[in-house]
N, C-alpha and C positions, 0 to 999 in steps of 0.2 A: 952593697946588696940590700941591707936593711932599709936604706934610704929609698931604694926603688920599690920596696914592698909597701911602705907606708902610704903612698898615694893610691895604690891598688886597694888596700884595706879601707881607706877613707871613702873611695868611690863605691865599694861594696856596701859599706854601712849606710851611705847616703841613699843608695838604691833600695836597701831594705827598709829604711825609714819612710821613704816615699811609698813603697808598697804597703807598709803597715798603715800609713795615713789613708791611702786609697781604700784599703779593706775596711778600715774603721768607718770612713765616710759612707762607703757602700752599705755597710750593715745598718748605720743610722738611717740612711734613706730607705732601706728595705723595711725597717721598723715603722717608719712613718707611713710608707705605702701599705703596710699591713693594717695599721690603724684606720687609714682611709678605706681600705677594702672592707673591713668589718662594718664601718659606718654605712657605706654604700650598699653592701649586701643586706644589712638589716633593714635599710630604707626600702629597697626593692621588695624584699620579702614581706614587709609590713603592708606595703601598697597592694601587693598581690593577695595577701590574706584578707585585707579589707574589701577588695573587689570581689573575691569569692564569697565573702559573707553577704555582700549586697546582692549578688546574683542568687544566692540561696534564699534570702528573705523575699526577694521579688518572685522567685519560683513558688514559694509557699503561699504568697498572696495572689498568684495567678497573673502577674504583670511582667512586663519587660523591664529589666533594670535600667535606671537612668545612668547616663554616662556623659563624660565631658571630652574624653580623648577619642579620636577616631578608631584606635586599635581595640577599644573596649566594646565596640558594637558587636551585634550578633553575627553569626556566620552568614545569614541571609541578607543582612543590611550592610555589612562591611564592604567598603569599596576600595579603590586603588590606594587612597591615602591611608586607610586603616591597615591594609595589608603591608604597605611600605613601612609604616610606623611599627607594626608588630614585628616584622623581620628585622628592622634596625634595633629594636629593643632587645630582641632575643640575641642578636649578634653582640650587642654591648654587654649584656649579662654574661655571655660566654667569655668575653674579653676580661671582664672584671674578675670572674672566678679564676681564669687562667693566671692573671697578674697577681691575684692573691696567693695562689699556690706558689708562684715563682718568688714572691716576696718572702713567704714563709721559709722556703728553702734557703734563700740568701741569709735571712736573719738567723736561722738555726746553724748555719755553717760558720766558717772562720772568715767570712767576708768574701768568699769566692764568687765570681761572676757567673750567673746562671742565665743563659740565653733562652729565648722562647723555644727554640728547636730542641734544647736539652730535655724538655718536659716530655717529649714523645717517647723517650726511653723508659720512663716510669708510668706511661699510660695517662698522663695528665695533660696531653696536648690539647690545644684549643685553636681558635682562628688565627692568632698571631703566629703560632708555631707552624701551622700549615702554610701561611703566607711566606714566612722566612724560608721554609724548606723548598717551596716552589721557586722563590727568587734565587736561592743558592744553586738549585738544580739547573735553572736556566743559565746562570752565569757559568757554572761548571761545564755545561754542554758547549757553550760558545768557546770557552777557554780550551777544552779538549779538542774541539773541531779545528780551531785556529792553530794549535800546536801540531796537530796531525797534518794540516794543510802545509805548514812550513816544512815539516819533516819530509813530506812526499814531494814538495816542490810544485804543488797545484796552484795555478794562478787564481782561479775564481772559486768562491765557496760552493757554488752549485755543482761544480764538476767533481766534488768529492764522492767516493763510493758510499759513504754514510754521511750525508750532509747534515750539518747542524742547523740551529735556528736561522743563522745568517744565510746559509745555503738555501733553505726552504723559502725564505723571504725573497731572495734574489731569483729563484726559479719561478715564483709566482709573478714577480714583476716582469721577467723576461717573457713569460708566456703571454701576458697581456700585451706587451709591446709587439711581440711577433704576430699576434692576431691583427693588430692595427697595421703593421707593415704589409702583411699578406693582402689585407683588404684594399690597401692603397695601391699595391701592385696590380691587383685585378682591375681596379678602377682606371688606372693608367692604360692598361691593355685595352679595356673597353673603349676608352676615349680615342686611342690610336686606331682601333678598328672602325670607329665611326667617323673617321676623317677629322679628328681634332675637336669633335663636339664634346661639350662638358658633360661629364657623368657625375651625378651627385652621389655622396656617400650612401644615401638611403637606397640607391639602386643596386648596391652590392652588399652581401652579408659582411657584418663586422661591427665592432664596438661603436665606431663613429656613425655608422648607419643607424644603429639603435638609438644613439643620442639624438641624431637629427629627426628621427621619427617621433621621439618623445616630445621634442621641442615643437615640431610641426603640429602635433595633436593639440598642444596647448594654444598655439597661435590660431588654429582653425576654431577651436572651442571659444576663444575670446572674441573672435570676429562674429561667430554665431550668437554669442551672448549680447553683443551690441545690437544685433538685429532683433533678438528676443526682447530687449528693453524697449526698442522702438515699437514693437508690436504690443507691448504691455503698457502702453500709454505713458512711457517714460519712467516707469517704476523700476527700481533696481532689481536685477536678476543676479542672484549669487551664483558662483561657479558650480556649486553642487546642484543647483536647480536648472542649469543650462540644458538645452536640448541635446547637445553633444558633450559626452563625458570626456574628461581629460585628467591629467595628473593633478592639476590644481583642485578640480572637483573632488577627486578621491581624497586628497589631503584634507580639504575642508570638511568633507563628510566624516572622515575619521576623527577630526578634531571636535566636530559637533557631537558625535556619539560619546567621546570621552568626556566632554564638558557636561553633557546631560547626566552621565553616570556620577561625576563629581558633584554636580548640583543636587542631585537626589540624595547623595550621601550626606552632604552638608546640611540640607534641609532636615533630614532625619536627626542629625546631630544637634541642630539648633533647637528642635522641639524637645529632644532629650536633655539638652543643656538647661533649658528653662526649668524642667522638672528637677534636674540635679541641683540647681541653685535654690529653688524653692524649698527643697527638702533639707538644705543645709544652711538656711538663713539663721543667724544667731538669735534674732527676735522670735523665731519659731521653735528652735531647738532648746535654747537656754536663755529665756528672756530676762532672767535675774542677773546674768553675767554682765561684765563691763561692755562687751561687744553687743550683747542683746539690748542693754539700756541705750547705748549710743545709737544703734540702728533704729530703735523705736523712736528716740527723740528726733533723729534726722528725718525719718519718714514722716513724723508728725509735722515738722517744720515745712517739709516739701508739700504735704497734702493740705496744710492750712490755707495757703493762698488759693489753691485750686477750689477748695470748698467755698471760700469767700466769693470768688468770682462766679461760681455756679449759682450761689444764693443770690447775688446781685443780678445775674441774668434772669433768674426766675422772677424776681421782684419787678424788673423792668417789663418782663412779658406780661405779668398780671396787671401792671399799671397801664400798659398800652392796650389792654383788651377793651372791647366795645360792649355796649348793652345788647341784650338779646331782644330780637324783634318780638312783636305781639304774638304772632302765630307760634313761633318757637317757644315763647314763654308759656302759652297755654298748653302746648303739647308736653312740655316738661312738667308742669304742675299736675297734669292728668296722670302722667306715668311715674311721678316720684313716689317713693314709698311713704307711708304715713309717719308722722313725727312720733317721738317717744310719748308725749302727753296724750295724743289721740289714741295710741296703742294702749296706754294705761286705762283711759276712760272706757274704752271698748271692753277691756278685760274685766273691769269692775262691773259694768252692766251685765255682761254675760254671767258673772258669778252670782249677781243678784237674781237673775232670772232662774238660774239653776237652783237657788236656795228656796224659792217659792214653792208651796205644795201644789200638786196638780189637782186634787179633789177639793170639795167645799169643806169649811170648818164645821165644828159641832154647833156653834151658836146659829150659824146659818141654817143648819139642819133643824134646830128647834124652832126657829122662826117659821120655817116652812111648814113644820108640823102644825 
């Protein structure tokens, strides 16, 4: 009897050791995740604080803050890329905060596994918790529906009294197929009534008729676009500019509108990016630092050859200049301002004239007497 108990005890101890190793490993991983969370959270918060400080300083100066990322644009200038990036960053921040809370709970516990959905009980749920709950709910609905279908002996999922996700999907597919079958039956009846004459799907209501009408509009628009090109002296006429509108024209028009919005957004960002880089150049912010000295030296090396070639070009231009004609020379001499020597002599003469007395002297008065 004791010989039979020893293998059982050994298996139990082995399972406990494996469980302890798993819990210890999980706690160590949770501790590392917690350190990573603190670093990432501090980085995001520092970037957000710096951005808010820049916006405040720009508002104090009455200017729009410079930015490099699309999400940092203003509400009036932010486009699709900025909105998409802002939504993605907000979602990522929520995930990081949620995973940080989960890692803290695992590290504080005895290595027990904490799933994202377990955070909803304590009010710390985030995006991952909501995704897991939705996935589990979807799977449980399918499982419950299939178990009930087997218990009731129902053949098809859509025939259940309370259909699940599979039943709803099958019902939608069957509805679409039934519409096609009904339209084809009507088309066959119309063809039989007309003595075997072919009836096109577009002549009867149904999904195939809508598809044929859509394709037919595109074909007619493309034929008309060829005629428009011939009337336009062979110049290309784009689908959106064709005289007959079609699906291709609508798609191109929507694509052009979206492209214009993106181009405007990127142009605004490029202008702001130049300001952003100019305000943060090391040679401007801290010229005595290693980066500032390096940038100043590099810029000097790059500008040196440019200055040399500009100087050589100016010298060549002066050497290739011709003498001025006689009439142009006389015109310039007449209209040129006086030289410095002439101006000095004129000023001396004027001062001498001013220093002379206006009336006769005493000797001249006596002589006259």
